[in-house]
Phi, psi and omega in degrees: 000128170260153176240147177252147190230124170268132186218111174283120171233161180292152170317315188284330174294314182296323174295320178290328178293317178297317179303306181298314175305324175293302186301333180262359175062048173273136180292339175204171174306310184300317178299315177303313182296312179305316177294323185292317178295316176298323179293318181293324181292317173309305178311314177298314174303315183299310180292324170296315170315302182303315182292321183285332176290320186279348174279331172296306177310312184295313178300327169294317175293322176282351173285340191085002182309319190288349180289325183293347177301133177095342183280153177295168173301312182292328175289321180297319183291323178296312178298317180291330168296321180293312178302317179295325177292321183283326176298313180303308189292326184277331185243337187233351180299326179298334187287331186257007182269000000 
């Protein structure tokens, strides 16, 4: 389904859009606007993804997981078991009491 949007722009913006349409060889204004909106949406989604990625990096840093670098396999497993035990005790132990 296609939807119609009516958009009022100033004469100067419309003229600028016409120049860009010709410079970039878009067949019509509609195609130029469609491409511009799609690119803008893509940029916003990328920024959102990047923000979430940075937030995840911060959570990983704050969790202390990187402290485990350089540990042996057995030490890492022991730490993970201890973390699992702590999570269980804080979140689920009351269910089984």
